[in-house]
C-alpha positions as CSV (number, residue, x, y, z in Angstrom):
1,M,0.2,0.1,0.1
2,A,3.2,2.0,0.6
3,I,4.3,2.0,-2.8
4,V,1.0,2.9,-4.3
5,A,0.5,6.4,-2.4
6,T,4.4,6.4,-3.1
7,S,3.2,6.6,-6.9
8,L,0.3,8.9,-6.5
9,V,2.2,11.4,-4.5
10,S,5.3,11.1,-7.2
11,L,2.7,11.8,-9.8
12,L,0.8,14.4,-8.0
13,V,4.3,16.1,-7.6
14,C,5.6,15.8,-11.2
15,C,2.2,17.1,-12.4
16,G,2.8,20.0,-10.3
17,L,6.1,20.7,-11.3
18,A,5.0,20.0,-15.1
19,W,2.6,22.9,-14.1
20,W,5.1,25.7,-12.9
21,Q,7.1,24.8,-16.1
22,W,4.3,25.4,-18.0
23,D,3.6,28.9,-16.4
24,R,7.4,29.6,-17.0
25,F,7.0,28.6,-20.8
26,T,4.3,30.6,-21.3
27,S,5.9,33.8,-19.3
28,A,7.9,36.4,-21.3
29,N,11.2,34.9,-20.4
30,G,10.1,31.3,-20.8
31,T,12.0,29.0,-23.1
32,F,12.1,25.8,-25.0
33,Q,13.9,24.5,-22.1
34,N,10.9,24.7,-20.0
35,L,8.7,23.6,-22.3
36,G,10.7,20.2,-22.8
37,Y,10.4,20.0,-18.4
38,V,6.8,20.4,-19.0
39,L,7.0,17.1,-21.1
40,Q,9.5,15.6,-18.8
41,W,8.1,15.9,-15.3
42,P,4.9,13.6,-16.0
43,L,7.2,11.1,-17.4
44,F,9.0,11.4,-14.2
45,G,5.7,11.1,-11.9
46,L,4.5,7.8,-13.8
47,F,8.3,5.9,-13.4
48,P,7.5,4.6,-9.9
49,A,4.0,3.5,-11.0
50,F,5.6,1.8,-13.9
51,M,8.4,0.1,-11.8
52,F,5.8,-1.2,-9.3
53,W,3.8,-2.7,-12.5
54,R,7.3,-4.4,-13.9
55,I,8.3,-5.6,-10.2
56,R,4.7,-7.4,-10.3
57,Q,5.0,-8.7,-13.3
58,L,8.3,-10.3,-13.0
59,R,6.9,-11.8,-9.2
60,R,4.2,-13.3,-11.2
61,K,6.3,-14.7,-14.1
62,A,8.9,-16.1,-11.3
63,E,5.9,-17.9,-9.4
64,A,4.7,-19.1,-12.5
65,E,8.3,-20.9,-13.1
66,G,8.2,-22.6,-10.0
67,P,11.1,-22.4,-7.5
68,A,14.8,-21.4,-8.8
69,E,16.1,-25.0,-7.3
70,E,14.3,-26.9,-9.9
71,Q,15.4,-25.1,-12.9
72,P,18.0,-26.9,-15.2
73,G,21.2,-25.2,-15.3
74,N,20.9,-23.2,-12.0
75,D,24.2,-25.0,-10.3
76,Q,24.8,-23.4,-6.8
77,A,28.5,-24.6,-6.8
78,E,31.0,-21.8,-6.2
79,V,33.3,-21.5,-9.2
80,P,37.1,-20.3,-8.5
81,A,38.0,-17.1,-9.9
82,P,40.9,-17.7,-12.6
83,R,44.2,-16.3,-11.0
84,P,45.7,-13.4,-13.1
85,R,49.1,-14.4,-15.0
86,T,52.2,-13.3,-13.4
87,E,54.7,-14.2,-16.1
88,T,54.5,-11.8,-19.0
89,V,56.6,-11.6,-22.0
90,P,56.8,-7.9,-23.2
91,P,56.6,-7.5,-27.0
92,D,60.0,-6.6,-28.7
93,D,59.2,-3.0,-29.7
94,E,58.5,-1.9,-26.2
95,D,60.9,0.8,-24.8
96,E,63.0,0.0,-21.3
97,E,61.1,2.8,-19.5
98,L,57.8,1.2,-20.0
99,A,59.6,-2.5,-19.5
100,A,60.8,-1.7,-16.0
101,Y,57.6,0.0,-15.2
102,N,55.9,-2.9,-16.2
103,R,58.2,-5.1,-14.3
104,Y,57.7,-2.6,-11.2
105,L,53.9,-3.3,-11.5
106,R,54.1,-7.2,-11.8
107,E,56.3,-7.3,-8.4
108,L,53.6,-4.9,-6.7
109,N,51.1,-7.4,-8.1
110,A,52.9,-10.3,-6.9
111,R,53.1,-9.1,-3.3
112,D,49.6,-8.5,-3.1
113,Q,48.8,-11.9,-4.3
114,Q,51.3,-13.0,-1.5
115,A,49.6,-11.0,1.0
116,A,46.3,-12.0,-0.2
117,E,47.3,-15.7,0.5
């Protein structure tokens, strides 16, 4: 019920802001940017209602499909993350300064890997 109330309040506030932008647009110093906001604010107001509707649709679809354990291919086994390679061969056209910097980064990475273990 709170979601419905929030959606309605959001729509009312955003329609009020659209009306305010319409007043600004029709005034002497109004611009087309104000007209853009007139069209944009109601969409912002409708967004919470759309999200509420979308969540309900997804929940109904999930209930119709059944529990997640019975779906094929939904293994709960944990797969270890691949370890980064520590040994790389620099290309031949690499300059010495860049190669030294890359060696320094490899050393830092190796230290971090050892500290993590």
